[in-house]
C-alpha positions, 0 to 999 in steps of 0.5 A: 862666597863660593858655591859648588854643584856637581851632578853625575850618572852613578853608573856612567859619568860620561853619560851625563856629568855636570859640574857648577860653580856661583862665585859672589863677590861683594864690594863697597859699591856693589856685587858681582856674580859668576855662575859657571857650568861644565859639561863634558868638553863645553863650558858656559859662563854667566856673569852679572853684576851692579854697582852704585856710586855717589857723585856727590850733590844727591847725584848717583850713578847705577851701573849694571853688566852682564855676560854670557859666554857660549864658547870664545868665540860666541859671547854676548855682553851688555852694560846699563848706566843710569845717572841721576842728575836731579839738582833741585825740586824743580827739575828732574834730570836723568842720564841712561847709557845701554851698550850692547857687544858680540863678536864684530857688532856693537851698539851704544845707545845714550839718553837724557831727559829733563822734566819740569811743569813747563818743559820737556827736554830730551836727547837720544842717540845710537852708535854702531860698529867700529866706524861709529855709525850714528843717528841722533834725535832730540826732543822738546816740549815746552807750555808757553803763555795763553793756553800754548804748547810747543813741541820740537823733534829733530833727527840727525845723521851724517847722510842728511844734508841738515837735520830733519825737524818736526815743529808743532804749536798747539793751543786750546780755550772754552771754544777752539783748539788748533795747531800747526805742523811744520816740517823741515828736512832740506836746505831749500826752504821751498821744501818745507811743508806746513800743515795746521788745523783748527776746531771750534765750538760755537754751540750755545743752549739747544744748539750744537754748530762745530767748525773746522779749517784745515790747511796745507802747503809745499812750495816745492810740489805747488800743493796748497790746500784750504779746507773749511766746513761746519756741522750744526744741528737744533731742534728745527734744522740741521745740516753740514757744509764743506768748502775746498781749494786744492792745488798740487803739482801741475794741476790747475787749481780746483774746488769742491764744495758739498751742502746737506741742510734740512729745515723742519719749520719750513719743511725744507731740504737742500743737497749741494755737491759741486767739484771738478770730477763729478760737475754740480748736483744741486736739489732743492725741495719744500713741502707744505699744507694742511688739509685740504691744501697741499704744495711742493716745490723743487729744483734740480741741477745736475751739470747742464740738466735743470729740472724745476717742478711744482705739485698742487693738491686741493682736497675741496676743489678736487684739483691736482696738478703737477708741472715739472720743467726739464730744462732751464728755459721751460722748452721741455716740460712734463705736465699732470692735471686732474680734476673732479669739478662735479659728481658726474664729471672726472678729467685726468691728463698727463702730457709732455711739451718739446718746445711747440709739440705737445705729446699726450701720454695719458688722458682719461675722463668719465662723465654721467649725463642726465639720462644716467648715461656713463661715458668714459674713454682712456687714451695712452701712448704706445711707447708708454705702454711699452715702458710699463710693459718693461 
């Protein structure tokens, strides 16, 4: 079948004159279309077509070809071939080949896949240029017993000393999911990289508890990582904790720990961070009390600084005191004491203790004698006044 088209300017054909032709060729296996357009001294041709072949046993091949010619030296062509290699209802198998060609360059990509409910297998390759430069890749996935799955991805190239492989195995159940990845790219077994992780769910009624484990190993760089932690929450307490061991290259092994915990029943809080970079920080505090008695206790550690304190307030006895030890042995401390022993007297003092030396910061008393004479005195440290002004 042929179609012709001629468009031109009525007064000046040299100004606008296009001829076109469409040729359609039908065969037993497909069709081919050729479209040619000519304008002045330029010819553009587009060719496209398809073919369907039956190889028996239900295997069919579909081919599609296209080519664009702008000039004898400027053209591009591509071919696609899709082959159905399915032989039964269990596996679905297909093969595809794609080729792209233009002057001085060519690319051919080929792929194959085989799929079932428990297996996926694929192969891919790319070949380019006349010297047949090649890169290949393959993907294999399998479902194995006990709710586990395996995945293997490989890359092949002539410049590699061995195939690069990524192997992963992972699984899951009602309370945990875990996985491991192994990267192997060298003939030296010490170059193998192993990564893994596991997440667990230990939650119960009204209580949420999640744990994790992360590890990594690479002998060539002396990499060794092990990290584990947990997150938990309940109506009475919640918190998180983490612990990590890490070593790499020439660096010495190091550990890191972090913790945060709040207990609502005991009015208690704890914070902790310990690593090589920032040192140790640890804080613990507890509050308790109902009218008329209120108490609180705390300890704090920051590197070599150790502090410990207590707070006491009794409204019935009209008594208040605060004691804070600034050192572990108690040689340096801060104190506050306040008391109203009766309706005629008030006492309040703040002081610091350095070994055997006492420094008074604030001292105040008020007294009313039987003659209704009011006596009051306020003393403070000059350094304290300067601090207040600043």
